[in-house]
PDB file as gemmi writes it, atoms N, CA and C in Angstrom:
CRYST1    1.000    1.000    1.000  90.00  90.00  90.00 P 1                      
ATOM      1  N   UNK A   1       5.691  22.872   6.657  1.00  0.00           N  
ATOM      2  CA  UNK A   1       4.930  21.616   6.578  1.00  0.00           C  
ATOM      3  C   UNK A   1       4.489  21.265   8.001  1.00  0.00           C  
ATOM      4  N   UNK A   2       3.194  21.245   8.225  1.00  0.00           N  
ATOM      5  CA  UNK A   2       2.668  20.939   9.547  1.00  0.00           C  
ATOM      6  C   UNK A   2       2.597  19.450   9.795  1.00  0.00           C  
ATOM      7  N   UNK A   3       2.471  19.114  11.056  1.00  0.00           N  
ATOM      8  CA  UNK A   3       2.327  17.707  11.422  1.00  0.00           C  
ATOM      9  C   UNK A   3       0.861  17.312  11.344  1.00  0.00           C  
ATOM     10  N   UNK A   4       0.614  16.042  11.069  1.00  0.00           N  
ATOM     11  CA  UNK A   4      -0.740  15.531  10.901  1.00  0.00           C  
ATOM     12  C   UNK A   4      -0.995  14.376  11.864  1.00  0.00           C  
ATOM     13  N   UNK A   5      -2.242  14.197  12.222  1.00  0.00           N  
ATOM     14  CA  UNK A   5      -2.642  12.988  12.931  1.00  0.00           C  
ATOM     15  C   UNK A   5      -2.891  11.951  11.835  1.00  0.00           C  
ATOM     16  N   UNK A   6      -1.974  11.012  11.679  1.00  0.00           N  
ATOM     17  CA  UNK A   6      -2.041  10.080  10.565  1.00  0.00           C  
ATOM     18  C   UNK A   6      -3.344   9.301  10.511  1.00  0.00           C  
ATOM     19  N   UNK A   7      -3.981   9.047  11.651  1.00  0.00           N  
ATOM     20  CA  UNK A   7      -5.224   8.281  11.664  1.00  0.00           C  
ATOM     21  C   UNK A   7      -6.384   9.042  11.034  1.00  0.00           C  
ATOM     22  N   UNK A   8      -6.219  10.331  10.854  1.00  0.00           N  
ATOM     23  CA  UNK A   8      -7.254  11.138  10.211  1.00  0.00           C  
ATOM     24  C   UNK A   8      -7.022  11.291   8.714  1.00  0.00           C  
ATOM     25  N   UNK A   9      -5.909  10.780   8.227  1.00  0.00           N  
ATOM     26  CA  UNK A   9      -5.594  10.910   6.801  1.00  0.00           C  
ATOM     27  C   UNK A   9      -6.299   9.816   5.997  1.00  0.00           C  
ATOM     28  N   UNK A  10      -6.975  10.225   4.949  1.00  0.00           N  
ATOM     29  CA  UNK A  10      -7.694   9.281   4.080  1.00  0.00           C  
ATOM     30  C   UNK A  10      -6.714   8.270   3.465  1.00  0.00           C  
ATOM     31  N   UNK A  11      -5.530   8.713   3.111  1.00  0.00           N  
ATOM     32  CA  UNK A  11      -4.567   7.779   2.497  1.00  0.00           C  
ATOM     33  C   UNK A  11      -4.111   6.721   3.499  1.00  0.00           C  
ATOM     34  N   UNK A  12      -4.005   7.092   4.766  1.00  0.00           N  
ATOM     35  CA  UNK A  12      -3.643   6.098   5.784  1.00  0.00           C  
ATOM     36  C   UNK A  12      -4.762   5.084   5.934  1.00  0.00           C  
ATOM     37  N   UNK A  13      -6.007   5.564   6.005  1.00  0.00           N  
ATOM     38  CA  UNK A  13      -7.162   4.674   6.153  1.00  0.00           C  
ATOM     39  C   UNK A  13      -7.276   3.730   4.953  1.00  0.00           C  
ATOM     40  N   UNK A  14      -7.078   4.255   3.761  1.00  0.00           N  
ATOM     41  CA  UNK A  14      -7.121   3.405   2.558  1.00  0.00           C  
ATOM     42  C   UNK A  14      -5.982   2.389   2.573  1.00  0.00           C  
ATOM     43  N   UNK A  15      -4.819   2.806   3.045  1.00  0.00           N  
ATOM     44  CA  UNK A  15      -3.702   1.871   3.177  1.00  0.00           C  
ATOM     45  C   UNK A  15      -4.019   0.748   4.150  1.00  0.00           C  
ATOM     46  N   UNK A  16      -4.650   1.101   5.262  1.00  0.00           N  
ATOM     47  CA  UNK A  16      -5.040   0.079   6.240  1.00  0.00           C  
ATOM     48  C   UNK A  16      -6.081  -0.875   5.644  1.00  0.00           C  
ATOM     49  N   UNK A  17      -6.941  -0.368   4.819  1.00  0.00           N  
ATOM     50  CA  UNK A  17      -7.931  -1.209   4.146  1.00  0.00           C  
ATOM     51  C   UNK A  17      -7.248  -2.220   3.216  1.00  0.00           C  
ATOM     52  N   UNK A  18      -6.189  -1.790   2.550  1.00  0.00           N  
ATOM     53  CA  UNK A  18      -5.401  -2.709   1.704  1.00  0.00           C  
ATOM     54  C   UNK A  18      -4.759  -3.792   2.574  1.00  0.00           C  
ATOM     55  N   UNK A  19      -4.272  -3.410   3.740  1.00  0.00           N  
ATOM     56  CA  UNK A  19      -3.701  -4.395   4.676  1.00  0.00           C  
ATOM     57  C   UNK A  19      -4.753  -5.444   5.032  1.00  0.00           C  
ATOM     58  N   UNK A  20      -5.929  -4.978   5.437  1.00  0.00           N  
ATOM     59  CA  UNK A  20      -7.003  -5.906   5.813  1.00  0.00           C  
ATOM     60  C   UNK A  20      -7.336  -6.857   4.667  1.00  0.00           C  
ATOM     61  N   UNK A  21      -7.473  -6.317   3.485  1.00  0.00           N  
ATOM     62  CA  UNK A  21      -7.823  -7.121   2.315  1.00  0.00           C  
ATOM     63  C   UNK A  21      -6.712  -8.115   1.981  1.00  0.00           C  
ATOM     64  N   UNK A  22      -5.471  -7.716   2.182  1.00  0.00           N  
ATOM     65  CA  UNK A  22      -4.337  -8.602   1.909  1.00  0.00           C  
ATOM     66  C   UNK A  22      -4.388  -9.835   2.804  1.00  0.00           C  
ATOM     67  N   UNK A  23      -4.677  -9.635   4.075  1.00  0.00           N  
ATOM     68  CA  UNK A  23      -4.778 -10.777   4.986  1.00  0.00           C  
ATOM     69  C   UNK A  23      -5.913 -11.716   4.590  1.00  0.00           C  
ATOM     70  N   UNK A  24      -7.025 -11.154   4.167  1.00  0.00           N  
ATOM     71  CA  UNK A  24      -8.166 -11.984   3.751  1.00  0.00           C  
ATOM     72  C   UNK A  24      -7.816 -12.785   2.500  1.00  0.00           C  
ATOM     73  N   UNK A  25      -7.282 -12.117   1.503  1.00  0.00           N  
ATOM     74  CA  UNK A  25      -7.002 -12.761   0.211  1.00  0.00           C  
ATOM     75  C   UNK A  25      -5.915 -13.815   0.326  1.00  0.00           C  
ATOM     76  N   UNK A  26      -4.858 -13.521   1.067  1.00  0.00           N  
ATOM     77  CA  UNK A  26      -3.726 -14.463   1.108  1.00  0.00           C  
ATOM     78  C   UNK A  26      -4.022 -15.725   1.912  1.00  0.00           C  
ATOM     79  N   UNK A  27      -5.082 -15.720   2.708  1.00  0.00           N  
ATOM     80  CA  UNK A  27      -5.453 -16.941   3.438  1.00  0.00           C  
ATOM     81  C   UNK A  27      -5.840 -18.070   2.483  1.00  0.00           C  
ATOM     82  N   UNK A  28      -6.178 -17.724   1.256  1.00  0.00           N  
ATOM     83  CA  UNK A  28      -6.587 -18.716   0.268  1.00  0.00           C  
ATOM     84  C   UNK A  28      -5.428 -19.179  -0.617  1.00  0.00           C  
ATOM     85  N   UNK A  29      -4.262 -18.614  -0.433  1.00  0.00           N  
ATOM     86  CA  UNK A  29      -3.100 -18.999  -1.233  1.00  0.00           C  
ATOM     87  C   UNK A  29      -2.577 -20.352  -0.763  1.00  0.00           C  
ATOM     88  N   UNK A  30      -1.849 -21.057  -1.625  1.00  0.00           N  
ATOM     89  CA  UNK A  30      -1.260 -22.344  -1.210  1.00  0.00           C  
ATOM     90  C   UNK A  30      -0.250 -22.157  -0.072  1.00  0.00           C  
ATOM     91  N   UNK A  31      -0.141 -23.174   0.771  1.00  0.00           N  
ATOM     92  CA  UNK A  31       0.772 -23.108   1.917  1.00  0.00           C  
ATOM     93  C   UNK A  31       2.223 -22.848   1.519  1.00  0.00           C  
ATOM     94  N   UNK A  32       2.643 -23.349   0.371  1.00  0.00           N  
ATOM     95  CA  UNK A  32       4.050 -23.175   0.000  1.00  0.00           C  
ATOM     96  C   UNK A  32       4.394 -21.718  -0.296  1.00  0.00           C  
ATOM     97  N   UNK A  33       3.390 -20.851  -0.432  1.00  0.00           N  
ATOM     98  CA  UNK A  33       3.631 -19.421  -0.658  1.00  0.00           C  
ATOM     99  C   UNK A  33       3.763 -18.639   0.651  1.00  0.00           C  
ATOM    100  N   UNK A  34       3.626 -19.326   1.794  1.00  0.00           N  
ATOM    101  CA  UNK A  34       3.648 -18.650   3.092  1.00  0.00           C  
ATOM    102  C   UNK A  34       4.879 -17.765   3.260  1.00  0.00           C  
ATOM    103  N   UNK A  35       6.048 -18.250   2.911  1.00  0.00           N  
ATOM    104  CA  UNK A  35       7.279 -17.480   3.106  1.00  0.00           C  
ATOM    105  C   UNK A  35       7.750 -16.817   1.818  1.00  0.00           C  
ATOM    106  N   UNK A  36       6.885 -16.774   0.843  1.00  0.00           N  
ATOM    107  CA  UNK A  36       7.232 -16.151  -0.435  1.00  0.00           C  
ATOM    108  C   UNK A  36       6.222 -15.051  -0.740  1.00  0.00           C  
ATOM    109  N   UNK A  37       5.291 -15.338  -1.608  1.00  0.00           N  
ATOM    110  CA  UNK A  37       4.350 -14.321  -2.064  1.00  0.00           C  
ATOM    111  C   UNK A  37       3.462 -13.788  -0.936  1.00  0.00           C  
ATOM    112  N   UNK A  38       3.014 -14.641  -0.064  1.00  0.00           N  
ATOM    113  CA  UNK A  38       2.159 -14.182   1.044  1.00  0.00           C  
ATOM    114  C   UNK A  38       2.908 -13.181   1.918  1.00  0.00           C  
ATOM    115  N   UNK A  39       4.113 -13.533   2.332  1.00  0.00           N  
ATOM    116  CA  UNK A  39       4.862 -12.622   3.206  1.00  0.00           C  
ATOM    117  C   UNK A  39       5.214 -11.327   2.475  1.00  0.00           C  
ATOM    118  N   UNK A  40       5.516 -11.408   1.185  1.00  0.00           N  
ATOM    119  CA  UNK A  40       5.823 -10.200   0.416  1.00  0.00           C  
ATOM    120  C   UNK A  40       4.611  -9.271   0.330  1.00  0.00           C  
ATOM    121  N   UNK A  41       3.451  -9.842   0.023  1.00  0.00           N  
ATOM    122  CA  UNK A  41       2.236  -9.032  -0.066  1.00  0.00           C  
ATOM    123  C   UNK A  41       1.909  -8.381   1.280  1.00  0.00           C  
ATOM    124  N   UNK A  42       2.029  -9.142   2.346  1.00  0.00           N  
ATOM    125  CA  UNK A  42       1.729  -8.590   3.674  1.00  0.00           C  
ATOM    126  C   UNK A  42       2.730  -7.492   4.035  1.00  0.00           C  
ATOM    127  N   UNK A  43       4.009  -7.739   3.811  1.00  0.00           N  
ATOM    128  CA  UNK A  43       5.012  -6.718   4.141  1.00  0.00           C  
ATOM    129  C   UNK A  43       4.789  -5.433   3.349  1.00  0.00           C  
ATOM    130  N   UNK A  44       4.495  -5.565   2.067  1.00  0.00           N  
ATOM    131  CA  UNK A  44       4.242  -4.376   1.246  1.00  0.00           C  
ATOM    132  C   UNK A  44       3.003  -3.638   1.713  1.00  0.00           C  
ATOM    133  N   UNK A  45       1.942  -4.385   1.987  1.00  0.00           N  
ATOM    134  CA  UNK A  45       0.702  -3.724   2.394  1.00  0.00           C  
ATOM    135  C   UNK A  45       0.894  -2.973   3.708  1.00  0.00           C  
ATOM    136  N   UNK A  46       1.577  -3.576   4.650  1.00  0.00           N  
ATOM    137  CA  UNK A  46       1.811  -2.936   5.946  1.00  0.00           C  
ATOM    138  C   UNK A  46       2.726  -1.717   5.788  1.00  0.00           C  
ATOM    139  N   UNK A  47       3.641  -1.794   4.861  1.00  0.00           N  
ATOM    140  CA  UNK A  47       4.576  -0.697   4.622  1.00  0.00           C  
ATOM    141  C   UNK A  47       3.875   0.567   4.126  1.00  0.00           C  
ATOM    142  N   UNK A  48       2.806   0.419   3.394  1.00  0.00           N  
ATOM    143  CA  UNK A  48       2.119   1.594   2.822  1.00  0.00           C  
ATOM    144  C   UNK A  48       1.629   2.532   3.939  1.00  0.00           C  
ATOM    145  N   UNK A  49       0.728   2.092   4.833  1.00  0.00           N  
ATOM    146  CA  UNK A  49       0.269   3.018   5.875  1.00  0.00           C  
ATOM    147  C   UNK A  49       1.342   3.312   6.927  1.00  0.00           C  
ATOM    148  N   UNK A  50       2.276   2.391   7.116  1.00  0.00           N  
ATOM    149  CA  UNK A  50       3.340   2.637   8.097  1.00  0.00           C  
ATOM    150  C   UNK A  50       4.201   3.826   7.679  1.00  0.00           C  
ATOM    151  N   UNK A  51       4.559   3.886   6.414  1.00  0.00           N  
ATOM    152  CA  UNK A  51       5.358   5.016   5.927  1.00  0.00           C  
ATOM    153  C   UNK A  51       4.559   6.313   5.931  1.00  0.00           C  
ATOM    154  N   UNK A  52       3.265   6.223   5.678  1.00  0.00           N  
ATOM    155  CA  UNK A  52       2.417   7.414   5.753  1.00  0.00           C  
ATOM    156  C   UNK A  52       2.388   7.929   7.193  1.00  0.00           C  
ATOM    157  N   UNK A  53       2.256   7.031   8.150  1.00  0.00           N  
ATOM    158  CA  UNK A  53       2.277   7.430   9.555  1.00  0.00           C  
ATOM    159  C   UNK A  53       3.619   8.064   9.917  1.00  0.00           C  
ATOM    160  N   UNK A  54       4.687   7.493   9.423  1.00  0.00           N  
ATOM    161  CA  UNK A  54       6.028   8.014   9.709  1.00  0.00           C  
ATOM    162  C   UNK A  54       6.204   9.434   9.170  1.00  0.00           C  
ATOM    163  N   UNK A  55       5.631   9.694   8.010  1.00  0.00           N  
ATOM    164  CA  UNK A  55       5.717  11.020   7.390  1.00  0.00           C  
ATOM    165  C   UNK A  55       5.179  12.103   8.317  1.00  0.00           C  
ATOM    166  N   UNK A  56       4.142  11.790   9.040  1.00  0.00           N  
ATOM    167  CA  UNK A  56       3.483  12.809   9.858  1.00  0.00           C  
ATOM    168  C   UNK A  56       4.364  13.300  11.006  1.00  0.00           C  
ATOM    169  N   UNK A  57       5.439  12.615  11.272  1.00  0.00           N  
ATOM    170  CA  UNK A  57       6.348  13.024  12.344  1.00  0.00           C  
ATOM    171  C   UNK A  57       7.610  13.697  11.812  1.00  0.00           C  
ATOM    172  N   UNK A  58       7.726  13.818  10.514  1.00  0.00           N  
ATOM    173  CA  UNK A  58       8.915  14.424   9.920  1.00  0.00           C  
ATOM    174  C   UNK A  58       8.694  15.909   9.701  1.00  0.00           C  
ATOM    175  N   UNK A  59       9.731  16.684   9.918  1.00  0.00           N  
ATOM    176  CA  UNK A  59       9.582  18.127   9.801  1.00  0.00           C  
ATOM    177  C   UNK A  59      10.350  18.723   8.623  1.00  0.00           C  
ATOM    178  N   UNK A  60      11.185  17.949   7.974  1.00  0.00           N  
ATOM    179  CA  UNK A  60      11.899  18.522   6.834  1.00  0.00           C  
ATOM    180  C   UNK A  60      11.517  17.800   5.550  1.00  0.00           C  
ATOM    181  N   UNK A  61      11.586  18.524   4.463  1.00  0.00           N  
ATOM    182  CA  UNK A  61      11.156  18.032   3.162  1.00  0.00           C  
ATOM    183  C   UNK A  61      11.891  16.756   2.760  1.00  0.00           C  
ATOM    184  N   UNK A  62      13.198  16.710   3.006  1.00  0.00           N  
ATOM    185  CA  UNK A  62      13.998  15.552   2.597  1.00  0.00           C  
ATOM    186  C   UNK A  62      13.446  14.261   3.203  1.00  0.00           C  
ATOM    187  N   UNK A  63      13.150  14.261   4.500  1.00  0.00           N  
ATOM    188  CA  UNK A  63      12.621  13.072   5.161  1.00  0.00           C  
ATOM    189  C   UNK A  63      11.183  12.802   4.737  1.00  0.00           C  
ATOM    190  N   UNK A  64      10.403  13.866   4.640  1.00  0.00           N  
ATOM    191  CA  UNK A  64       9.008  13.739   4.221  1.00  0.00           C  
ATOM    192  C   UNK A  64       8.925  13.029   2.870  1.00  0.00           C  
ATOM    193  N   UNK A  65       9.691  13.535   1.922  1.00  0.00           N  
ATOM    194  CA  UNK A  65       9.636  12.992   0.564  1.00  0.00           C  
ATOM    195  C   UNK A  65      10.075  11.534   0.528  1.00  0.00           C  
ATOM    196  N   UNK A  66      11.071  11.174   1.323  1.00  0.00           N  
ATOM    197  CA  UNK A  66      11.559   9.792   1.341  1.00  0.00           C  
ATOM    198  C   UNK A  66      10.453   8.836   1.788  1.00  0.00           C  
ATOM    199  N   UNK A  67       9.730   9.168   2.848  1.00  0.00           N  
ATOM    200  CA  UNK A  67       8.699   8.263   3.357  1.00  0.00           C  
ATOM    201  C   UNK A  67       7.482   8.188   2.440  1.00  0.00           C  
ATOM    202  N   UNK A  68       7.127   9.304   1.824  1.00  0.00           N  
ATOM    203  CA  UNK A  68       6.025   9.260   0.850  1.00  0.00           C  
ATOM    204  C   UNK A  68       6.436   8.417  -0.352  1.00  0.00           C  
ATOM    205  N   UNK A  69       7.661   8.607  -0.815  1.00  0.00           N  
ATOM    206  CA  UNK A  69       8.159   7.801  -1.937  1.00  0.00           C  
ATOM    207  C   UNK A  69       8.210   6.321  -1.569  1.00  0.00           C  
ATOM    208  N   UNK A  70       8.609   6.008  -0.356  1.00  0.00           N  
ATOM    209  CA  UNK A  70       8.634   4.613   0.099  1.00  0.00           C  
ATOM    210  C   UNK A  70       7.230   4.029   0.124  1.00  0.00           C  
ATOM    211  N   UNK A  71       6.271   4.809   0.599  1.00  0.00           N  
ATOM    212  CA  UNK A  71       4.886   4.351   0.635  1.00  0.00           C  
ATOM    213  C   UNK A  71       4.369   4.092  -0.778  1.00  0.00           C  
ATOM    214  N   UNK A  72       4.641   5.015  -1.664  1.00  0.00           N  
ATOM    215  CA  UNK A  72       4.212   4.862  -3.053  1.00  0.00           C  
ATOM    216  C   UNK A  72       4.915   3.673  -3.707  1.00  0.00           C  
ATOM    217  N   UNK A  73       6.199   3.513  -3.430  1.00  0.00           N  
ATOM    218  CA  UNK A  73       6.943   2.365  -3.961  1.00  0.00           C  
ATOM    219  C   UNK A  73       6.356   1.046  -3.480  1.00  0.00           C  
ATOM    220  N   UNK A  74       5.973   0.984  -2.216  1.00  0.00           N  
ATOM    221  CA  UNK A  74       5.348  -0.225  -1.682  1.00  0.00           C  
ATOM    222  C   UNK A  74       4.012  -0.500  -2.354  1.00  0.00           C  
ATOM    223  N   UNK A  75       3.286   0.552  -2.677  1.00  0.00           N  
ATOM    224  CA  UNK A  75       2.001   0.383  -3.374  1.00  0.00           C  
ATOM    225  C   UNK A  75       2.210  -0.201  -4.772  1.00  0.00           C  
ATOM    226  N   UNK A  76       3.233   0.255  -5.467  1.00  0.00           N  
ATOM    227  CA  UNK A  76       3.527  -0.294  -6.788  1.00  0.00           C  
ATOM    228  C   UNK A  76       4.057  -1.725  -6.693  1.00  0.00           C  
ATOM    229  N   UNK A  77       4.851  -1.981  -5.677  1.00  0.00           N  
ATOM    230  CA  UNK A  77       5.351  -3.345  -5.454  1.00  0.00           C  
ATOM    231  C   UNK A  77       4.178  -4.284  -5.162  1.00  0.00           C  
ATOM    232  N   UNK A  78       3.248  -3.833  -4.321  1.00  0.00           N  
ATOM    233  CA  UNK A  78       2.070  -4.634  -3.991  1.00  0.00           C  
ATOM    234  C   UNK A  78       1.260  -4.924  -5.247  1.00  0.00           C  
ATOM    235  N   UNK A  79       1.110  -3.921  -6.115  1.00  0.00           N  
ATOM    236  CA  UNK A  79       0.366  -4.122  -7.365  1.00  0.00           C  
ATOM    237  C   UNK A  79       1.043  -5.185  -8.237  1.00  0.00           C  
ATOM    238  N   UNK A  80       2.358  -5.175  -8.291  1.00  0.00           N  
ATOM    239  CA  UNK A  80       3.085  -6.183  -9.066  1.00  0.00           C  
ATOM    240  C   UNK A  80       2.855  -7.574  -8.489  1.00  0.00           C  
ATOM    241  N   UNK A  81       2.910  -7.690  -7.177  1.00  0.00           N  
ATOM    242  CA  UNK A  81       2.694  -8.984  -6.536  1.00  0.00           C  
ATOM    243  C   UNK A  81       1.252  -9.454  -6.707  1.00  0.00           C  
ATOM    244  N   UNK A  82       0.328  -8.516  -6.733  1.00  0.00           N  
ATOM    245  CA  UNK A  82      -1.065  -8.850  -7.028  1.00  0.00           C  
ATOM    246  C   UNK A  82      -1.169  -9.467  -8.422  1.00  0.00           C  
ATOM    247  N   UNK A  83      -0.453  -8.899  -9.381  1.00  0.00           N  
ATOM    248  CA  UNK A  83      -0.436  -9.455 -10.732  1.00  0.00           C  
ATOM    249  C   UNK A  83       0.149 -10.858 -10.754  1.00  0.00           C  
ATOM    250  N   UNK A  84       1.185 -11.092  -9.961  1.00  0.00           N  
ATOM    251  CA  UNK A  84       1.758 -12.433  -9.864  1.00  0.00           C  
ATOM    252  C   UNK A  84       0.704 -13.406  -9.335  1.00  0.00           C  
ATOM    253  N   UNK A  85       0.015 -13.006  -8.276  1.00  0.00           N  
ATOM    254  CA  UNK A  85      -1.011 -13.871  -7.681  1.00  0.00           C  
ATOM    255  C   UNK A  85      -2.113 -14.185  -8.694  1.00  0.00           C  
ATOM    256  N   UNK A  86      -2.501 -13.204  -9.462  1.00  0.00           N  
ATOM    257  CA  UNK A  86      -3.529 -13.415 -10.482  1.00  0.00           C  
ATOM    258  C   UNK A  86      -3.023 -14.360 -11.573  1.00  0.00           C  
ATOM    259  N   UNK A  87      -1.806 -14.140 -12.027  1.00  0.00           N  
ATOM    260  CA  UNK A  87      -1.247 -14.992 -13.086  1.00  0.00           C  
ATOM    261  C   UNK A  87      -1.057 -16.431 -12.632  1.00  0.00           C  
ATOM    262  N   UNK A  88      -0.845 -16.610 -11.327  1.00  0.00           N  
ATOM    263  CA  UNK A  88      -0.717 -17.968 -10.781  1.00  0.00           C  
ATOM    264  C   UNK A  88      -2.074 -18.560 -10.418  1.00  0.00           C  
ATOM    265  N   UNK A  89      -3.125 -17.792 -10.685  1.00  0.00           N  
ATOM    266  CA  UNK A  89      -4.510 -18.227 -10.454  1.00  0.00           C  
ATOM    267  C   UNK A  89      -4.839 -18.411  -8.965  1.00  0.00           C  
ATOM    268  N   UNK A  90      -4.178 -17.606  -8.117  1.00  0.00           N  
ATOM    269  CA  UNK A  90      -4.497 -17.623  -6.691  1.00  0.00           C  
ATOM    270  C   UNK A  90      -5.722 -16.760  -6.390  1.00  0.00           C  
ATOM    271  N   UNK A  91      -6.004 -15.817  -7.290  1.00  0.00           N  
ATOM    272  CA  UNK A  91      -7.206 -14.994  -7.172  1.00  0.00           C  
ATOM    273  C   UNK A  91      -7.904 -14.957  -8.525  1.00  0.00           C  
ATOM    274  N   UNK A  92      -9.214 -14.815  -8.495  1.00  0.00           N  
ATOM    275  CA  UNK A  92      -9.964 -14.791  -9.754  1.00  0.00           C  
ATOM    276  C   UNK A  92      -9.935 -13.392 -10.369  1.00  0.00           C  
ATOM    277  N   UNK A  93     -10.396 -13.305 -11.596  1.00  0.00           N  
ATOM    278  CA  UNK A  93     -10.328 -12.051 -12.348  1.00  0.00           C  
ATOM    279  C   UNK A  93     -11.121 -10.923 -11.693  1.00  0.00           C  
ATOM    280  N   UNK A  94     -12.294 -11.257 -11.182  1.00  0.00           N  
ATOM    281  CA  UNK A  94     -13.126 -10.222 -10.552  1.00  0.00           C  
ATOM    282  C   UNK A  94     -12.424  -9.604  -9.344  1.00  0.00           C  
ATOM    283  N   UNK A  95     -11.873 -10.440  -8.480  1.00  0.00           N  
ATOM    284  CA  UNK A  95     -11.167  -9.951  -7.291  1.00  0.00           C  
ATOM    285  C   UNK A  95      -9.923  -9.171  -7.703  1.00  0.00           C  
ATOM    286  N   UNK A  96      -9.221  -9.685  -8.686  1.00  0.00           N  
ATOM    287  CA  UNK A  96      -8.025  -9.002  -9.184  1.00  0.00           C  
ATOM    288  C   UNK A  96      -8.356  -7.588  -9.650  1.00  0.00           C  
ATOM    289  N   UNK A  97      -9.402  -7.449 -10.446  1.00  0.00           N  
ATOM    290  CA  UNK A  97      -9.764  -6.133 -10.975  1.00  0.00           C  
ATOM    291  C   UNK A  97     -10.172  -5.174  -9.859  1.00  0.00           C  
ATOM    292  N   UNK A  98     -10.894  -5.677  -8.878  1.00  0.00           N  
ATOM    293  CA  UNK A  98     -11.297  -4.836  -7.743  1.00  0.00           C  
ATOM    294  C   UNK A  98     -10.061  -4.345  -6.993  1.00  0.00           C  
ATOM    295  N   UNK A  99      -9.158  -5.273  -6.694  1.00  0.00           N  
ATOM    296  CA  UNK A  99      -7.962  -4.903  -5.929  1.00  0.00           C  
ATOM    297  C   UNK A  99      -7.015  -4.031  -6.739  1.00  0.00           C  
ATOM    298  N   UNK A 100      -6.894  -4.311  -8.017  1.00  0.00           N  
ATOM    299  CA  UNK A 100      -6.021  -3.491  -8.857  1.00  0.00           C  
ATOM    300  C   UNK A 100      -6.546  -2.056  -8.920  1.00  0.00           C  
ATOM    301  N   UNK A 101      -7.848  -1.898  -9.066  1.00  0.00           N  
ATOM    302  CA  UNK A 101      -8.432  -0.552  -9.076  1.00  0.00           C  
ATOM    303  C   UNK A 101      -8.208   0.160  -7.752  1.00  0.00           C  
ATOM    304  N   UNK A 102      -8.347  -0.561  -6.646  1.00  0.00           N  
ATOM    305  CA  UNK A 102      -8.161   0.049  -5.322  1.00  0.00           C  
ATOM    306  C   UNK A 102      -6.722   0.512  -5.111  1.00  0.00           C  
ATOM    307  N   UNK A 103      -5.753  -0.323  -5.511  1.00  0.00           N  
ATOM    308  CA  UNK A 103      -4.359   0.068  -5.287  1.00  0.00           C  
ATOM    309  C   UNK A 103      -3.975   1.215  -6.212  1.00  0.00           C  
ATOM    310  N   UNK A 104      -4.494   1.221  -7.429  1.00  0.00           N  
ATOM    311  CA  UNK A 104      -4.200   2.326  -8.343  1.00  0.00           C  
ATOM    312  C   UNK A 104      -4.816   3.629  -7.839  1.00  0.00           C  
ATOM    313  N   UNK A 105      -5.999   3.539  -7.253  1.00  0.00           N  
ATOM    314  CA  UNK A 105      -6.614   4.723  -6.657  1.00  0.00           C  
ATOM    315  C   UNK A 105      -5.766   5.226  -5.489  1.00  0.00           C  
ATOM    316  N   UNK A 106      -5.288   4.314  -4.666  1.00  0.00           N  
ATOM    317  CA  UNK A 106      -4.442   4.701  -3.535  1.00  0.00           C  
ATOM    318  C   UNK A 106      -3.137   5.330  -4.026  1.00  0.00           C  
ATOM    319  N   UNK A 107      -2.565   4.786  -5.084  1.00  0.00           N  
ATOM    320  CA  UNK A 107      -1.343   5.373  -5.651  1.00  0.00           C  
ATOM    321  C   UNK A 107      -1.588   6.823  -6.072  1.00  0.00           C  
ATOM    322  N   UNK A 108      -2.724   7.072  -6.711  1.00  0.00           N  
ATOM    323  CA  UNK A 108      -3.069   8.447  -7.114  1.00  0.00           C  
ATOM    324  C   UNK A 108      -3.267   9.340  -5.886  1.00  0.00           C  
ATOM    325  N   UNK A 109      -3.900   8.794  -4.859  1.00  0.00           N  
ATOM    326  CA  UNK A 109      -4.136   9.568  -3.633  1.00  0.00           C  
ATOM    327  C   UNK A 109      -2.819   9.937  -2.954  1.00  0.00           C  
ATOM    328  N   UNK A 110      -1.897   8.994  -2.884  1.00  0.00           N  
ATOM    329  CA  UNK A 110      -0.600   9.261  -2.260  1.00  0.00           C  
ATOM    330  C   UNK A 110       0.150  10.319  -3.058  1.00  0.00           C  
ATOM    331  N   UNK A 111       0.143  10.190  -4.376  1.00  0.00           N  
ATOM    332  CA  UNK A 111       0.802  11.183  -5.238  1.00  0.00           C  
ATOM    333  C   UNK A 111       0.170  12.558  -5.049  1.00  0.00           C  
ATOM    334  N   UNK A 112      -1.154  12.613  -4.982  1.00  0.00           N  
ATOM    335  CA  UNK A 112      -1.850  13.873  -4.773  1.00  0.00           C  
ATOM    336  C   UNK A 112      -1.524  14.479  -3.413  1.00  0.00           C  
ATOM    337  N   UNK A 113      -1.440  13.656  -2.397  1.00  0.00           N  
ATOM    338  CA  UNK A 113      -1.056  14.127  -1.063  1.00  0.00           C  
ATOM    339  C   UNK A 113       0.337  14.730  -1.107  1.00  0.00           C  
ATOM    340  N   UNK A 114       1.230  14.045  -1.762  1.00  0.00           N  
ATOM    341  CA  UNK A 114       2.604  14.532  -1.886  1.00  0.00           C  
ATOM    342  C   UNK A 114       2.635  15.854  -2.634  1.00  0.00           C  
ATOM    343  N   UNK A 115       1.930  15.941  -3.736  1.00  0.00           N  
ATOM    344  CA  UNK A 115       1.893  17.181  -4.520  1.00  0.00           C  
ATOM    345  C   UNK A 115       1.320  18.332  -3.704  1.00  0.00           C  
ATOM    346  N   UNK A 116       0.246  18.053  -2.968  1.00  0.00           N  
ATOM    347  CA  UNK A 116      -0.390  19.094  -2.175  1.00  0.00           C  
ATOM    348  C   UNK A 116       0.506  19.650  -1.084  1.00  0.00           C  
ATOM    349  N   UNK A 117       1.293  18.820  -0.474  1.00  0.00           N  
ATOM    350  CA  UNK A 117       2.170  19.281   0.591  1.00  0.00           C  
ATOM    351  C   UNK A 117       3.459  19.904   0.054  1.00  0.00           C  
ATOM    352  N   UNK A 118       3.778  19.617  -1.196  1.00  0.00           N  
ATOM    353  CA  UNK A 118       4.988  20.187  -1.799  1.00  0.00           C  
ATOM    354  C   UNK A 118       4.766  21.606  -2.301  1.00  0.00           C  
ATOM    355  N   UNK A 119       3.506  22.022  -2.375  1.00  0.00           N  
ATOM    356  CA  UNK A 119       3.231  23.388  -2.893  1.00  0.00           C  
ATOM    357  C   UNK A 119       3.579  24.434  -1.898  1.00  0.00           C  
TER     358      UNK A 119                                                      
END                                                                             
C-alpha cells in the first residue's frame, strides 16, 4: 500500500467540501444548538477528511482500515445529524436532499477507495 498526497485525493476534497457546507448551513441554526447539534455536525464533518488525511501516512492494513472506517463512520453520523436538523426544520427540504445526496455519494466514494486499496 503506497502513500498518497491526501490533498490530491478526490475523497479528501469532497470531505472538505462537506466541511465548508456544514459551516454555512449551521450558521442558520438556533443559538441554543451551538454546543449540541452544531458542534456535532462540525466535528463529524471535520473528522471525515481528517481521517482520510491520516490514512495516507499509515503503512499497515490494520491502521489503514481503522482510519477509513472512522471516516466512513463520521460520514454516516453526519448524515444522521443532517436528518435531525431537517426534522427540527433547521434546513428546508431542498437543501436537505442536496446535502443527503452529497454525503451518500461521499460514503460510496470512501467505500470504493477502501475496496480499491484492499485489492
